[in-house]
N, C-alpha and C positions, 0 to 999 in steps of 0.2 A: 120835412122828410131828417128820418135819423142821421145823424154824424156817420161817415162809412169808416168807423175804427179799425177794422180789420183791414179796405184796402189802403187806410193811410199808413199802416204798421209796414206794410212790406212794400210801400212807395217810398219812404222815409230813406230806407239802404240805398236804393235804387237810383232814388234821386243824389243821396251820397256820392256815389261810384259814378256817377256822370261827373259832376262839379270836381269830386278828386282826382277823377281824371283829365279834365281839362286845366289844371292849375299848372302855370306854366315849370316849365323842367329843373331850372336855376332855384325853385323854392320848395324844395322837396319836404322840408319840417315843415314848412305850412299845410301841404298836401295831407300827412302825417297827424295832425293836429284835427282837420277839417273831419278826414275820415274816424276819426278818434270822436268827434262831436257828432257826427251825426249815428255814429254805433248807441252813443249814450243816449242821444233822443229817441232810439226804436227802443233800447232797453226800458225808456220811459212808458213810453207807449205798451209797453208789453206788460207791464207792471199795471197802466191802465185797465189792461182786456182784464188781469186778473181780478181786481177790483170789483170791476163790472159783471164780471163772470157769478152767476148763482146757481152752485152745486146741486141744490134738490128744483132747480125750473129746468127748462126745456132742454132735450138733447143737446139742441145745435143752437147756441145762442149767438147775437150781435149777427144776425144774419143779411145778405145782401144779396138780392137777386135783379139780374137785369140781362135782356137778350143781347146774343152776341153773335152767333150765326145763327139765324132762327129758320134757314132751310136745311138745317141738319139736325135741330133740336139741340145745339150747343148753349148754355149759358153761363154767362160769369157767374156762379153762385160760390158764396163763401159761408162759414159757417163753423163756430168751434164746439166740441166737448171738452169735458176735464183732460182728456188726455192731451188734445191741441193745444191747449192754455199753458198745461205744466209744458211741453216742446217748446212752444214758442218762448216761452220763460226761459228756458234752456239757452235756445238758439241766441236769443237778444242778451242774454248774461254772459254768454262764452264772447261772443263777437268783440267786444271792448277789450278782453283778456290775452285772446287771439292779435291785436291791434298793435297791444301795448306790448306784450312780448317781442314782437316780430319789426321791433320800431326801428333796427337796424339791419333787416335782412336781405332789403331792397336797396342799399346803399352801393355806391358803386366799387367794385372790385379794388380799381387801384385809382388811385387821386390822379397818378398823374395819365391815366389812359385816357383816350378816348371811347374807349368803350364802356356806355351806360348801362346799368339795370336799370330798365325804367322804373324808379320806384314810386311814382305816382298811379299806375298800371297796377303793382301788387297789391296797394291799398283799397284801390277801385275795384280789382277782383273778389278781395274778401266781401265789400260790401252788396257785390252784385251775387256772390253766393248766398248770403245769408236772405236777400229779398226774396230768392227762388225757393230756398226751403220756406222760410215764413210763408209764403202763397200756398206750399205743396200742403202743410198742415192748416191751410185755411180751407182750402178748396172741396166744396161737396158735388163738385161737376168733374166727374171721370174722365172727361177730356180735360178739362180745364186744367186739371190733377197731372195728367199725362205729359203735357205741353212743358209746365216748368218740370216735372219730374228729369224729363230730357236733358233740357234747356240748361240745367245747373251743371252738366259733363263739361259744356263748354270752358267757363272760366276755371273751373275745377284743370282741367285739364292743360290751361298754361300757366296756372298756379304751380303744379307740377312738373311741368318741362322746362318752364321756363325761369324758374326759382327755386333751384334744389338746393339741398343742402351743399355748405363749401367744404364738413368736413369730411373729406372724401380722399380715400389713401393712394389714387391711381392721378393717372395725369387728367388735366384739365378735359382733355376729349376723351379721355374713356368716362368720366366725372358727368360729362353732357353726352353721351352715347347711352350712360346709363339712366338718365335722367328723361332721355327720349323714348326708352324701351319700357320704362314705368310710363309714363304719359299715355305711350300709345295702348300698354297692354290694358290699363284703366279706362280706356276711352272704349276698346273695342268690347272688352267684356260688359260693360254697362251698354253700350250702343246695341247688342246683338239681343240682350233680356228687353231692351226697349222695346226693338223690333218686332219680338215675340206676342208684348203685352201690347203696341199698334194692331195687331191682327186679333189680339183678343179683347181690345176697346171697339172695333169694327164690330166683331159676332157680337159683343154684348148690345149693341144698338138694334142689329138687326134684330136680334131678339127682346129686347123691352122699348125701342122707339124713341130711348133718349137716352140722354149721359147722365140725369139727377140721379144723385145716390139717396137721397132721402124719398125721390117719391118711385125709385125702382126697389126698394128695403120695404116700404108701405106699400106697394103692390103685392109684392112676396107676401109681407106677414097678412092680407088680406084674402089672399088666395085669385087675386084676379091676373096674375103671371107666371104663368107655370111654365118651368124650364123642364126640358126632356135632360135626363141623366145623361148622358156623354155628353149632351150641350154644356151641362153648367160645367162636367167636370173638366172638359177641354178648356174653357173659359176661364175659369178657377186656376187653372196648370199655367197658362200664358202669363196671367198675375202673378201668380206665385215664383214662376221661374225668375220674373223682372226683379223683385221683392227681395227674393235671395240674391241673386247677383249684388244688390245694391248692398244689403245686410253686412258681411256677406257669410252665406252658409257654404260647410264644406258640401260639397266638393269645386265649389264657383268663387272660392275666396282666395286664389292664388294671385290675385293683383294687388291685393290689399298689401302685403308685407315690402311688395317691390316699391309701392305709391309712397307709403308713411318711410321709407329705409331711406329712398331718394327725394323725399320732400324736405323744408325746413320742416321743425319742430312746431311753429303754431300754424302750417300749412297741413300737418301731419294729424293737430290737434282737429283742426276745420272737416278733415276727413272723416274720424273716425267715433267723435264727438257730436258733429253734428249732419253730415251730409246721409253718413250710413243710416241713422237713426230715421231717414226719412223712408227705409226699408221697411223696417221694424212695426213701423206707425202703419205704413200702407197695408200690413198684413191684418191688422187689426180693425181698420175702417176698411178697407174694401177688400179682401178674402173672404173675413168671415161674415162682412154684412152684405153682400153679394152674393156669395156663393157656399151659404150657411151649410146645404149638405153635401156638397164635395168638399170641405173643409174639414167636415166629420170623417167622412170617404178616406182624406190624405194623410189623416193623425198619426195613424201610424207607422207610416215612411218619415213624415217629419220628424215625428220626436226622435227614430233612430238618427235620424241624419244630425237635428240639435245634440244626441248624444254623442258621438264621433266628433261635431264639432267643437264640442266642452273636452273629450279627453285628448283629442288630437293637437288643437290648441295649446292646451297646455304641457303637453309631452312635448311638442317641436319648440316651444318657448323657452322649458330645461335646457337644453341646448344649445340655444342660440348666442354666438360670438359677438352681435351688433346690437346693441341698447334699444333702437331705434326697432328693429325686426322683433327684438324680445317684446319689445310693446305692442307690435302688430301682432304677434301671433297670439297672446294672451288677452288683445281684443275680440280676435276670432273666438278665442274661450268663451268670451263673455256673452258673445251674440248669442253662441249656441244655448246659455241660460236664458236668454230673451226670449228667444224661440221656443224653448221649452215649456216656460211659464205662461205663452198666446196658445200652444195648444194643447196644453194640457186641461184646456175646456174647465177651468175652475176657477171662481173668484178671487182666488187667494194668488193663484197663478197668474192669472192679469193683471192685477194689481201689483205683483211682483214683478213682473215683465216691464210694466210703464216705469215705475219705480228707478229700476234697474237701468232704463234707457236715460233717465235723470243721472242718477248716483252713478252709471259708468263713465258721463259726459265730464260731471266734475273731477272722478277720481281717476282718469285718464288725462284729464288738460291738467291737472296740478303734476302726475308724472311725468308726463311728456316734456309739458313746458319747463321743469327745472332740470328734466334728463338735457333738454336744448341749452338751457344754459351751462350747464357740464361740459357738451358737446363745443359749445365754441370758443371754452376757456381752455383746452386741452388742444380742440381740432381734429379729433378722433372720436368715432361712434362705436369703435373696439372695447370690449370689457377689461380683456389684458391691459389694456394702456394706463390703467387706472389703480388705484391702489392707496391707502392711508388717505382719501379725501377729507373725511371727518375731522382731523386733528389740524388741516390748514384754511378748511371753510365749514365750520361748524355748524351755520344756520343752512346752507345750501346742503349738505348732509341731512341734516333734520327734517327742513320739508320734503326732502327725497323721500326717506323713511316714512312721513308719514303717509304722503301720496303711495307709495310700495304696500304700506299697509293697509290702507284704504281698498287696494287693488287687490290684495288677496283675503278680502271682507272681512277684518277683523270686527270680531261687537263693539259697538260705541261708535264706531262709525257709517256712514250713510249706507256704503255696498250693502253691508251684513244685512241692514233689514229687508232688503229689496231680495237678496239669493236666497235668503231664511223662507219668506212668502215665496217666491219660486219651488223652492225643495218640497215644501209645507202642501204646496197647490198639486203640484205634480205627483208627490206619494198618495194623496187621498184618492186620485184616479188610477194611478199605474204605478206603484211600489217597489217594483223590480226596476223602472226608470229611474225613479229618485233614489233609489241607493244607489247605482252606477255614477249616477253624476255629480254624486259626494267625491268622486275621486278628482275631480277638478279643482276641488277645494285643497284638497291634499294637495296636490302639484303645486295650485297657484301659492300656496305656502313655499313648496322647495323655491320654486323658480323666482319668485320676490326676495328671498333672506339670500340666496344664493350671490344676485344680483346686488345687494347691499354690502353684503360681506366681502366679496372681489372689488365693487368700485370704491367703499368706505371706509373699510377696517385693513387692518395688518400695515407691515410696514410702508412710511411716506414712499410715493416714488419719486425719483428726479427731478421727473419731467411736472407734476404737480404741483412740486415742494412750495412755489411762488404763487401757485391758483388763488387769487383773489376771492373773497365770499361774496354773497348775493351784495347788490347793489341797492339803493331805493327803490327804483324802477322797478328792478325784477321783485323784490321784495311785496309792493304794492300789488304786484300780479298775482303774487303764490299765496298772500294773507288770506283774501278772502275766499278763495276756494277752500283752503283747507278750515278754516270757521264754518263754511258751508256744510263740508262732510262731517264736522263735528255735530254741528248744530241739529242736521237732519238726520246723522245717527241717533242722537237723544231724544229727537222729537218728530218723526216723520209725520204726525197726525196733520203737520199744517198741508202736505199734499195727498195725504189716502184722502183726505176729505172733499178734493176737487176730484180724484179718479173714480174713486168708489162709485159713485153714482155713474160716472159712462162705463165702468166695467160691466154693470147691470144690462145694459141695455145693449152691449154687444154680449152677454150670457143669454141674452133675452134671443136675439138674432138666431144664434146659434141652438135654439130653445133645450138650453143645457139649463141643470140645476149641479148645486155641490153635493157629492156623495157624504149619504149621512153615515154618522160613524159607526163600524161593527160592533163595537163594544158597548154595552150598556152602560148607563150613568144615573146614580140616583139621584133624582129631582128635588125641589126642594120641600116641596109637599110628600114626600116620601116614595112616591110613586117613580115607577121604571119609566126610564123613554129612552127612545133609541137615537 
């Protein structure tokens, strides 16, 4: 029997969560190191998955299949394609940085107080989220995916509501109320999406007789499974609605600024760089794979919604006074680009969308974590409370600038490649939408550079005059992210070689080919080619 690598990769952080939670309350430091150790072990397993994966091989590899709930046709089925491999890698890579950046975020608020923030619980919840996200990227049984798609809401609810940002302008009671509101809003939005998806999952079983993604897509390709047009469209809408809430896509996005604003910076990274990627990943794997005709039917409306997300998110980010809410609205704009690339139905667009998931995770993590270090020093999230930081903390300001430049997709940094591919892929089939989407690039430059100018340049404000620069732990968190942003910006081939074959399979699912160039070009043999 083959080694169940996918199961073990998801199980390691789950076991780590249990063991971390069991550490005695007086040994908080031991709990932190234990959580970090298990996150690094998960990263090593994710690297092993990438090594064992063959980009030119079968569509789903390292597969596992066992009976689970046989009476209802539910199986424990796992498998990864190139898209799943890179997103598992992103998740496993970011969690150690999230843990290291949040090293003191769950320490007691006051050493003399009897009120303790459950430090062990904070790191255990992070590991549990990691386990559920990884198995979501691995699941090829629709029901199995649904369970973990919904289950990850529970630890995220407690991370948002129980471990909020300490940099709050109001009283402790007001801060607690804001955290509670953000956590409940996050939960309700995603639960409603999940309940609608559950109805669609049941409907899919009634139509197909099983939950296996591979069997259903194979039956559709062979013509042995024929869904009625209206049925397929209703099922697609049930799935897409849940994924659009998770992503989030306008107008289902309003929970994200509250959740990110009230969370600690590491938890905010966990939300937008890790958990939200499950929504866009599922659009590629399940919406396009299970309902190809309905996906093409809904494409015009989805492209318009994605375009609104791009422009709206960027415009609102320009006017933000709160650093973390600015990053949240910027993320809404970026998710618009990702969804635009997915439903452009071109290989460039979908490859760019997948790369955007990875690169957005890296750039947002870099910017948000440095912003968290900045906020922890000043004790305020308001942009107006800063000024002249680069004169007293040049390393902090420099890393903040690189993270910001990556967010605006500066050429030479990783997000530029993915954003360029999305726009090229969109323009090839929908030129008007591609042109309008470029407005997001201009606005991204505006909100990023204005944020840097107002916080880092100008006269040094009295409150930041004694601000320390980044410590060694903080530099160890940020430096690898900066290196990856530069490395993948210069040489993205290491990812595209893995992603492109999976994109070809997705394009085949929806029976789409790339549009041919409309301008005749001269071939090498002197003949004209279209």
